[in-house]
C-alpha positions in Angstrom: 82.1 35.5 -52.8 81.2 32.7 -53.5 79.0 30.3 -50.8 80.8 30.2 -47.3 80.7 28.0 -44.4 81.4 28.9 -41.2 81.2 26.3 -37.7 80.8 27.4 -34.2 82.2 25.7 -31.4 79.2 23.0 -31.0 80.7 22.6 -34.9 76.9 24.4 -35.7 76.8 25.3 -39.9 76.8 28.8 -40.0 76.6 30.1 -44.1 77.5 32.8 -46.0 76.6 33.8 -49.7 76.1 36.6 -52.1 72.1 35.7 -53.2 69.7 33.1 -51.4 69.9 30.6 -54.3 73.4 30.1 -53.9 73.2 30.2 -50.1 70.3 27.4 -50.3 72.8 25.5 -51.8 75.6 25.6 -49.6 72.9 24.7 -47.1 72.3 21.7 -49.1 75.8 20.5 -49.4 76.5 21.5 -45.7 73.5 19.1 -44.7 74.9 16.6 -47.2 78.5 16.4 -45.2 77.3 16.0 -41.9 73.9 14.0 -42.9 74.4 12.1 -45.9 72.6 8.9 -44.2 70.0 10.5 -42.6 69.2 12.5 -45.8 69.1 9.2 -48.4 67.4 7.6 -45.9 64.3 10.5 -46.1 64.7 10.3 -50.1 63.9 6.6 -50.0 60.8 6.9 -47.6 59.4 9.5 -49.6 59.8 7.2 -52.3 58.6 4.1 -50.7 61.8 2.5 -51.8 63.8 2.6 -48.4 63.1 -2.0 -47.6 65.7 -2.2 -50.4 68.6 -1.8 -48.4 66.7 -1.9 -44.7 65.1 -5.0 -45.5 61.6 -6.5 -45.0 61.4 -3.7 -41.6 60.9 -0.7 -43.6 58.2 -2.9 -45.8 55.2 -1.5 -44.3 55.9 1.9 -44.7 57.2 1.6 -48.1 53.7 0.4 -49.2 51.7 3.5 -47.5 53.9 5.4 -49.2 53.1 3.9 -52.6 49.7 3.5 -51.6 49.4 7.2 -50.7 51.7 8.5 -53.7 53.4 10.3 -51.8 56.6 10.7 -54.1 53.8 11.8 -57.1 52.4 14.3 -54.7 55.6 16.0 -54.5 55.9 15.8 -57.8 52.5 17.2 -58.6 53.0 20.2 -56.0 56.7 21.0 -57.4 55.3 21.4 -61.4 52.4 24.0 -59.7 55.1 25.5 -57.4 57.0 25.9 -60.9 53.7 27.6 -62.2 53.2 29.6 -59.4 55.8 30.7 -58.0 59.2 30.4 -59.8 61.8 32.2 -57.7 61.2 29.7 -54.2 60.6 26.5 -57.2 64.6 28.1 -58.0 65.9 28.5 -54.7 64.6 24.4 -53.6 66.6 23.5 -57.2 69.6 25.2 -55.7 68.6 23.3 -52.5 68.5 19.8 -54.2 71.7 20.4 -56.8 73.9 21.2 -53.3 72.4 18.0 -51.2 74.0 16.3 -54.6 77.2 17.8 -54.9 77.4 17.4 -51.0 76.5 13.4 -51.2 79.0 13.6 -54.2 81.8 14.1 -51.7 80.8 12.5 -48.7 81.0 9.3 -50.6 84.2 9.8 -52.6 87.1 7.3 -51.6 89.3 10.6 -50.2 86.1 12.5 -48.1 86.8 13.4 -45.0 82.9 13.7 -43.8 82.5 9.5 -44.2 78.7 7.9 -43.6 80.2 4.5 -42.5 76.3 3.5 -43.1 76.5 3.4 -46.7 79.4 0.7 -46.4 77.4 -1.3 -44.3 74.3 -1.9 -46.6 76.3 -1.5 -49.7 74.2 1.5 -51.0 75.0 4.3 -53.3 73.5 7.6 -52.5 71.2 8.6 -55.6 70.3 12.1 -57.3 68.1 14.3 -55.5 64.8 15.9 -58.0 64.2 19.3 -57.1 60.6 17.5 -56.3 62.9 15.7 -53.4 62.7 17.9 -50.7 58.4 18.1 -51.2 58.3 14.6 -50.7 61.0 14.6 -47.8 58.4 17.3 -46.5 55.2 15.2 -47.0 57.0 11.5 -45.7 58.0 13.6 -42.4 54.0 14.8 -42.2 51.5 12.4 -43.5 51.6 10.5 -39.8 51.8 13.7 -38.1 47.8 14.7 -37.8 47.3 11.3 -36.8 44.6 10.3 -39.3 44.5 6.5 -37.9 43.1 7.5 -34.7 39.7 7.5 -37.0 40.1 3.8 -37.0 40.9 3.5 -33.7 37.6 5.2 -33.1 35.8 3.1 -35.0 37.1 0.1 -33.1 36.2 0.8 -29.7 33.1 1.9 -30.6 32.4 -1.1 -32.1 33.3 -3.0 -28.8 32.7 -1.0 -26.4 30.1 1.2 -27.9 30.0 4.8 -29.1 30.6 6.0 -25.6 34.1 4.7 -25.2 35.7 7.5 -28.3 35.3 9.8 -25.6 36.2 7.5 -22.7 39.3 6.9 -24.3 40.2 10.1 -25.9 44.1 11.1 -25.7 46.7 12.8 -27.1 47.3 9.3 -29.2 50.7 7.2 -29.6 51.6 8.4 -33.0 50.7 11.7 -32.6 54.0 14.8 -32.3 53.0 17.6 -29.4 55.1 20.3 -28.6 55.7 23.2 -25.3 55.8 27.0 -27.0 55.7 30.0 -24.6 55.2 33.8 -25.5 56.0 36.1 -23.2 55.6 39.9 -24.1 58.3 42.6 -23.3 55.9 43.8 -20.3 57.3 40.4 -18.3 60.6 40.5 -19.1 63.8 41.9 -17.7 64.5 43.7 -20.6 61.6 44.8 -22.0 61.8 42.6 -25.2 59.7 39.6 -25.6 61.0 35.7 -25.2 59.3 32.8 -27.1 60.9 29.1 -25.6 59.8 25.9 -26.2 60.6 22.2 -27.2 58.8 20.3 -30.0 58.2 16.8 -29.2 58.3 14.1 -31.6 60.6 10.4 -32.2 63.9 11.4 -31.0 65.9 10.0 -33.9 69.4 9.7 -34.3 70.7 12.1 -36.1 68.4 14.1 -35.0 65.0 14.9 -36.8 66.1 19.2 -36.2 69.5 21.1 -38.0 70.4 23.7 -35.6 71.5 26.4 -38.9 72.8 29.6 -39.9 71.5 31.3 -42.8 73.3 34.5 -44.4 73.0 37.0 -47.2 72.5 40.7 -48.0 68.5 39.7 -48.1 67.9 38.0 -44.8 70.6 36.2 -41.6 68.2 34.1 -40.0 69.2 31.2 -37.7 67.0 28.4 -36.7 66.0 24.7 -36.6 65.7 23.4 -40.2 64.3 20.0 -41.3 67.4 17.9 -42.8 66.4 17.8 -46.4 64.5 20.7 -46.9 65.2 24.6 -47.2 65.3 27.2 -45.1 63.8 27.5 -41.8 60.3 26.5 -41.1 59.0 25.8 -38.0 61.8 28.0 -35.9 63.2 30.9 -36.5 65.2 34.5 -35.8 65.9 36.9 -38.5 67.6 39.4 -35.9 64.2 41.6 -35.3 61.3 38.7 -35.8 61.7 35.2 -34.5 58.6 32.5 -34.4 58.0 29.1 -33.2 55.1 26.1 -33.7 53.4 23.5 -31.7 51.6 21.1 -33.7 47.7 22.1 -33.3 46.2 18.6 -33.0 44.2 19.7 -36.1 42.3 17.4 -37.7 43.0 17.9 -41.7 42.9 14.3 -43.6 40.0 12.2 -44.2 39.6 8.5 -44.5 36.5 6.9 -46.7 35.6 3.8 -46.8 35.6 2.7 -50.2 33.0 -0.2 -52.3 35.4 -1.5 -55.1 34.8 -3.6 -57.8 36.9 -5.1 -60.8 36.3 -5.0 -64.2 37.2 -6.3 -67.3 39.2 -2.3 -67.6 40.4 -2.0 -64.6 38.7 -1.5 -60.7 35.7 1.4 -60.5 34.7 2.7 -57.0 31.1 3.6 -56.2 30.3 7.2 -55.6 28.6 9.6 -53.6 25.7 9.8 -56.7 25.0 6.0 -56.6 27.0 5.3 -60.1 30.5 3.4 -60.4 33.6 5.6 -61.5 36.4 4.6 -63.1 38.9 4.6 -60.7 42.9 5.0 -61.2 44.8 2.1 -60.9 48.8 0.0 -61.9 51.1 -2.1 -60.2 54.4 -1.2 -58.5 57.3 -3.6 -57.5 58.6 -3.1 -54.4 62.3 -3.9 -53.8 63.3 -5.9 -50.4 66.9 -6.6 -48.8 67.4 -9.9 -49.1 63.8 -11.3 -49.9 61.8 -11.2 -53.1 60.6 -8.4 -54.2 56.6 -7.3 -53.6 54.1 -6.2 -56.1 51.9 -3.6 -54.8 48.7 -1.9 -56.5 48.3 1.5 -56.2 44.3 2.2 -56.9 42.9 5.9 -56.7 39.3 6.8 -56.5 38.5 10.4 -56.5 38.1 10.8 -52.9 41.9 9.9 -52.7 44.4 7.3 -53.3 43.6 4.0 -51.6 45.8 3.0 -48.2 44.4 -0.2 -47.3 42.2 -3.0 -48.6 40.7 -3.7 -51.9 38.6 -4.6 -54.1 38.9 -8.2 -52.5 39.3 -6.2 -48.5 42.1 -6.2 -46.5 44.6 -9.1 -46.0 42.6 -11.7 -43.8 39.5 -11.0 -46.2 37.8 -8.5 -44.2 36.0 -6.7 -46.9 37.3 -3.0 -46.3 39.0 -0.5 -48.2 40.1 2.7 -47.4 41.2 5.5 -49.3 43.0 8.8 -47.7 41.8 12.9 -48.4 44.5 15.3 -47.8 45.2 18.8 -48.7 48.4 18.9 -51.0 47.4 15.9 -53.2 43.9 18.0 -53.6 45.5 21.5 -54.3 49.0 20.3 -55.1 50.2 22.6 -52.8 52.5 22.0 -49.8 52.9 25.0 -48.7 56.6 25.8 -49.6 55.8 29.6 -51.1 55.6 30.2 -47.2 59.1 29.4 -46.8 61.1 32.6 -48.2 58.9 35.2 -47.3 59.7 33.4 -43.9 63.5 34.2 -44.4 63.1 37.5 -45.4 60.6 38.5 -42.6 61.5 41.8 -40.1 58.5 42.2 -38.4 55.5 39.9 -37.5 53.5 41.5 -39.8 55.1 39.9 -42.9 55.6 36.7 -40.4 51.6 36.8 -40.3 51.3 37.5 -44.5 54.3 34.6 -44.9 51.8 31.8 -43.3 48.8 32.2 -45.0 50.5 30.8 -47.2 51.1 27.7 -45.1 49.5 24.3 -45.8 50.6 21.4 -43.5 51.4 19.9 -40.8 49.1 22.4 -39.1 50.4 24.6 -36.6 49.7 27.0 -33.9 52.4 29.6 -34.1 53.8 32.2 -32.1 56.1 35.4 -33.1 57.5 38.6 -31.8 59.9 41.2 -33.0 61.4 44.2 -31.7 59.1 46.6 -32.3 56.8 45.0 -29.7 54.4 43.5 -31.9 53.3 40.0 -31.4 51.3 37.1 -32.8 49.5 33.8 -31.7 47.9 32.7 -34.3 46.9 29.2 -36.2 48.8 28.2 -39.8 47.8 25.4 -42.3 44.7 24.2 -44.4 41.7 22.9 -43.1 38.7 21.9 -45.0 35.2 21.8 -44.2 33.3 19.3 -44.1 30.5 17.6 -41.9 31.7 16.7 -38.5 31.3 12.7 -39.1 34.3 12.9 -41.1 36.3 13.8 -38.7 35.6 11.3 -35.8 36.2 7.7 -38.0 36.6 6.5 -41.6 33.1 8.0 -43.3 31.2 5.8 -46.8 32.3 7.0 -49.9 28.9 6.5 -51.3 26.6 8.1 -49.6 26.3 11.8 -50.4 27.1 14.3 -47.1 31.2 13.5 -46.7 32.7 16.1 -49.2 34.8 18.8 -48.9 33.7 22.3 -49.5 36.2 24.5 -48.7 38.6 25.4 -45.6 38.6 27.5 -42.7 39.8 30.5 -41.6 42.6 30.3 -39.4 41.7 31.5 -36.1 43.7 33.5 -33.9 44.2 34.6 -30.2 45.7 37.1 -27.9 48.0 37.0 -24.7 46.6 36.5 -21.0 49.1 38.5 -18.5 51.8 39.0 -21.0 52.0 35.5 -21.9 50.3 33.0 -24.5 51.0 28.9 -23.9 50.9 26.1 -26.8 50.7 22.5 -25.5 48.8 21.2 -27.7 46.0 22.0 -25.8 42.6 23.0 -26.2 43.5 26.9 -27.5 42.8 28.8 -30.5 42.5 25.7 -32.3 39.7 23.7 -31.1 37.1 24.3 -33.5 39.5 22.7 -36.2 40.8 19.3 -34.5 38.6 16.2 -32.3 41.0 15.3 -29.4 43.8 17.7 -28.1 46.4 16.5 -25.2 45.2 16.7 -21.7 45.8 20.5 -19.8 48.3 19.5 -17.7 51.5 21.3 -19.6 50.0 23.8 -20.3 48.6 24.9 -17.2 51.7 23.8 -15.3 54.2 26.1 -18.3 51.3 29.2 -17.5 51.6 28.2 -13.4 55.3 28.7 -13.9 55.2 31.7 -15.4 53.0 33.4 -12.9 55.4 32.4 -10.3 57.9 35.0 -11.2 57.3 38.8 -12.7 59.8 38.7 -15.0 61.8 36.6 -16.9 65.1 36.3 -18.7 66.6 33.7 -21.3 68.4 32.5 -19.0 65.6 31.9 -16.6 63.8 29.8 -18.9 65.6 26.3 -18.6 63.5 26.0 -14.9 60.2 25.5 -17.4 61.8 23.3 -20.2 63.2 20.8 -17.4 60.0 20.9 -15.0 59.4 17.3 -13.8 55.9 17.6 -12.3 53.4 14.8 -13.2 49.5 16.5 -12.4 48.2 13.4 -14.2 49.2 11.1 -11.3 46.0 12.5 -9.2 43.8 9.8 -10.2 45.9 7.0 -9.1 47.0 8.0 -6.3 43.6 8.8 -5.2 42.8 5.4 -5.9 45.7 4.3 -3.7 44.5 6.9 -1.4 41.1 4.7 -1.0 42.3 1.1 -0.2 42.3 0.0 3.2 44.6 -1.6 5.6 41.8 -3.5 7.1 39.5 -5.5 7.4 35.5 -4.1 7.4 32.5 -5.6 6.4 31.0 -2.8 4.8 31.7 -0.8 1.7 34.6 1.3 3.2 37.9 2.6 2.9 40.7 3.8 4.6 42.4 7.2 4.1 46.2 7.4 4.8 45.3 8.1 8.3 43.9 4.2 8.9 40.7 5.6 9.6 37.3 4.3 7.8 35.8 6.4 5.6 32.4 6.1 3.7 33.6 6.6 -0.3 30.9 6.6 -3.1 29.6 2.9 -4.1 29.5 1.0 -7.7 28.0 -1.6 -8.8 31.5 -2.8 -9.3 32.2 -2.3 -5.3 33.4 -5.1 -3.3 31.2 -5.8 -0.7 33.7 -7.4 1.6 37.1 -4.9 1.3 40.6 -6.8 1.2 43.3 -5.5 3.5 46.6 -4.5 2.3 49.3 -6.4 3.5 52.2 -4.6 5.3 54.1 -3.9 2.5 51.2 -2.9 0.2 50.5 -0.5 3.0 54.1 1.0 3.4 54.1 1.8 -0.7 51.1 2.9 -0.6 51.7 5.6 2.4 55.0 6.2 0.4 53.7 7.2 -2.8 50.9 9.5 -1.3 53.9 11.1 0.3 55.7 11.7 -3.4 56.5 15.0 -4.1 54.5 13.7 -7.8 58.3 14.6 -9.7 59.4 12.1 -12.1 63.1 13.0 -11.5 65.9 10.2 -12.9 67.1 10.0 -9.8 63.8 9.2 -7.4 62.9 6.0 -6.5 59.5 6.7 -5.9 59.0 8.0 -9.4 60.0 4.8 -10.2 57.4 3.0 -7.7 54.4 5.0 -9.7 55.6 4.5 -12.5 55.7 0.7 -12.0 52.3 0.5 -10.0 50.9 2.4 -12.9 52.5 -0.1 -15.7 50.4 -2.8 -13.4 47.2 -1.4 -13.3 47.7 -0.8 -17.0 48.4 -4.2 -18.0 45.5 -5.5 -15.6 42.7 -3.0 -17.5 44.4 -4.3 -21.2 43.8 -7.8 -20.0 40.4 -7.6 -18.6 37.5 -10.0 -20.3 35.3 -6.5 -20.4 38.3 -5.3 -22.6 39.1 -8.0 -23.9 36.9 -7.4 -27.4 39.0 -4.4 -28.3 42.7 -6.4 -27.8 42.4 -8.1 -31.5 43.3 -5.0 -33.8 41.3 -5.1 -37.6 44.3 -6.4 -40.1 45.5 -2.9 -41.1 48.7 -2.7 -42.2 51.5 -2.4 -40.0 52.6 0.5 -40.0 48.8 1.7 -38.5 49.3 -0.8 -35.6 50.3 1.5 -33.1 47.2 3.8 -33.3 45.3 0.0 -32.6 47.5 -1.4 -30.2 44.9 -1.8 -26.5 48.0 -1.3 -23.9 48.9 2.1 -25.2 45.4 3.4 -25.8 44.7 2.3 -22.0 47.9 3.9 -20.6 47.5 7.1 -22.1 43.5 7.7 -21.7 44.1 6.0 -17.7 43.1 9.7 -16.1 39.9 8.9 -18.2 39.7 5.2 -17.0 40.2 6.1 -13.6 37.8 8.6 -13.1 34.7 7.4 -15.0 31.3 6.4 -13.4 31.7 3.2 -14.2 34.3 1.0 -16.5 32.4 -1.8 -17.8 31.6 -3.7 -14.6 35.5 -3.7 -14.1 36.1 -3.4 -10.2 39.0 -0.8 -10.1 39.2 -0.7 -6.5 40.4 -4.5 -7.1 42.6 -3.8 -10.3 44.5 -1.1 -8.4 44.9 -3.2 -5.1 46.2 -6.3 -7.2 48.9 -3.7 -8.6 49.8 -2.3 -5.2 50.7 -5.8 -4.2 51.9 -7.0 -7.1 55.0 -4.1 -7.2 55.2 -4.4 -3.4 56.2 -7.6 -3.6 58.9 -6.9 -6.6 59.7 -3.6 -6.5 61.6 -1.3 -9.0 65.4 -2.0 -8.0 66.4 1.8 -8.4 65.5 5.4 -9.2 63.5 6.3 -12.3 65.9 6.8 -14.7 67.4 2.6 -14.8 64.4 2.1 -16.7 63.2 5.3 -18.0 66.1 5.4 -21.2 66.0 7.2 -24.2 65.2 5.1 -27.2 66.3 6.7 -30.5 64.5 5.7 -33.6 67.9 4.5 -36.1 67.3 3.6 -39.6 69.9 0.6 -38.6 68.7 -0.7 -35.1 71.7 -2.6 -35.5 74.0 -0.1 -35.2 76.4 -0.3 -32.3 75.5 2.2 -29.8 77.8 5.3 -29.3 79.3 5.3 -25.9 76.7 6.7 -23.1 74.0 6.2 -25.5 70.2 5.1 -23.8 71.0 7.7 -20.7 68.6 7.9 -18.3 66.2 10.4 -18.3 63.7 12.6 -16.2 60.0 13.7 -17.4 57.2 11.7 -18.3 54.1 11.7 -21.3 52.6 14.3 -19.2 55.6 16.7 -17.8 56.6 19.5 -19.2 59.5 17.6 -19.6 57.5 15.2 -21.8 59.9 11.8 -22.4 57.2 9.9 -22.9 57.4 6.2 -22.4 54.0 3.7 -22.9 53.2 2.4 -19.5 52.1 -1.2 -19.6 54.6 -1.9 -22.1 57.9 -0.5 -21.6 59.6 2.8 -19.7 62.2 3.7 -22.1 61.1 6.8 -24.2 61.1 7.1 -27.6 59.7 10.5 -27.8 60.8 13.5 -25.9 62.7 17.0 -26.9 63.5 16.7 -30.2 65.0 20.6 -29.7 65.0 23.1 -27.4 65.1 27.1 -28.1 65.1 30.6 -26.3 65.1 33.0 -28.8 65.6 36.8 -27.1 63.8 39.8 -29.0 66.7 41.8 -26.9 69.7 40.4 -28.5 69.8 37.7 -30.5 72.8 36.5 -29.3 71.5 35.7 -25.7 69.1 33.5 -27.6 69.9 29.5 -26.7 69.3 26.4 -28.2 70.2 22.5 -28.1 69.7 19.4 -29.8 69.3 15.8 -28.4 72.7 14.4 -30.0 74.8 17.0 -31.9 75.0 18.7 -34.9 76.7 16.1 -36.9 75.0 12.6 -37.9 78.3 11.2 -39.0 79.4 8.4 -36.0 82.9 9.3 -34.7 82.9 13.0 -35.7 83.9 15.2 -32.3 79.8 17.0 -32.7 77.8 13.6 -33.5 77.5 13.6 -29.4 78.7 16.6 -28.0 75.0 18.4 -27.1 73.8 15.1 -25.2 75.5 16.5 -21.9 73.7 19.4 -22.2 70.4 18.0 -23.3 70.0 15.8 -20.6 70.6 18.6 -17.7 68.7 20.8 -19.6 71.5 23.3 -20.9 71.0 25.2 -23.7 74.0 26.1 -26.1 74.5 30.1 -27.2 73.6 30.5 -30.4 76.5 32.5 -32.0 75.8 34.8 -35.3 78.8 36.9 -35.1 80.8 35.6 -37.7 84.1 36.9 -36.5 83.4 34.3 -33.7 83.3 31.8 -36.3 86.1 29.0 -37.4 85.9 28.8 -41.4 85.7 25.4 -42.9 87.8 24.8 -45.9 85.9 23.4 -49.2 88.0 20.0 -49.1 
């Protein structure tokens, strides 16, 4: 039997073959047929060649990809994989061969799977090398651990003092998170475990996850694949065991400040032994559509590749050079040796052993099997080194910042039959610096405790929960605003009676009364149910006041020194922008004993008055709309695109806007899943758009209504219920 392709009602590919290698080839081919444009964009991003057809907006990324040596690292990792694990290397090679076959079919003049973006850009699909899937994986996750946050910590400490680091600690602008929960059989209606959740990532079009079913005599797996990478890495169900992950928020990438000098022979870097060492150096050329080519100097020291600055400093002349040290560059191991064992897993113990080979990203993993086995552990490679390395860039010329080994990944258990992971401090706490606020984890835990027994069909009530616990500090400030003029430092609560509140050096001597409109808005928000529902006018009003507070705090002279970021590459600037940092740290800023002399009561009052004078015209969903990333941003939006959304950054339904900048959500659930260990056919899943990345396909947008409503499509694994696809 050659490989066969089947489709379900949602156009999801179900593949069947005689061997894992034939199956990998079929997976590559069908992915190219469904996601040709996406695959080529990812290949070019991994190589640092995307500006050649996307133009100057992609140049900053291409510079980073080149300087960080992503493609070279992928080649090294594949070469090492061939030597250490030839079976997996051949399997990856088969996938790349399948992609090449599929790309040829897709771009053939008689193709029934056209990808119109190629015609628009004049791009011709290139050749996938065996190492290309490793490059795609590496490019997808190089910013996943958020190493640019170390630049922010250094920046904010330099301008506001070291205490500002903790004050502004929050889930950073570029960090990807997720929800996940494991419910043991003692807490389900079937007596078998359930695993459910939703990875939060930047919503891309086409989506970052591909629903797929892979079947051969050795295994039969359904799951969410990363287009461009074989197998099912993060979320899968083999019929007898299932697994899922969230970002562990571990810190496993280091930045080193380098002292570089030019010599007649090239570039040297000052090492921790006090002597100068030769650095590897060469130049590369980046082609930019519509503009002149750009030369990039590639330098690599004993610590790692230099990703910013150089011997002459940053672009503005600031003397600085930063090298990046990340595990795959050091070990030549990207963890692909875990992928085939995961597909072959039958029990939790098999998943556990497979994950011992995992490298990056570092994840918290939950797994369960049909025999009652449960697993809750961290997987990935985190170096052992001094704590200072995790906080900010460290001097390469000083001893004491070396890597000295690898942490043993921590493990955890269940509490009252459940385990919840939402990027909060948990089993991975010893491995990280900053974690997400506990709101999502606490809310999921509370919801699970509210019902004695759970079924797969119940899980949507958790997926779609919109309660916003992080609203508390701002609502507290609103509650203490006065409605009447007083001669003392008094405030009133919602009853209007004068109450005494703690005073600080920044408290106003004379309280200014609220206008009637502002008082009415305050009372309305204090009565709000704290749910960020798309049809809620109160949620829109709260978000508007919150944004006004963020803008006013960020514009205050006390924080102004931090508003000008260093001249690091553009691709790193989102981590250094003040407004998003104020937005995500707002809870801390409003609760601090003192905020650099800022009168927060006056700030909140002014924001309330501003919004009371110009309130939102409609509900939250009018402005909180989906803003997916597209490689071609000028592409015509599909009908019904950019729909209104429920949820917010700290809701379980995590649809992240950037208060103070925009209500539009670029991040959100990149998929939702429920894995049922009682019967895999009772499992469910959904993605934001659809299975196909081809505009105009009936499956390009058909899952969007389900995704918006919090519903899930059934997982079908019986080939007799599927439609066989011809080879045309």
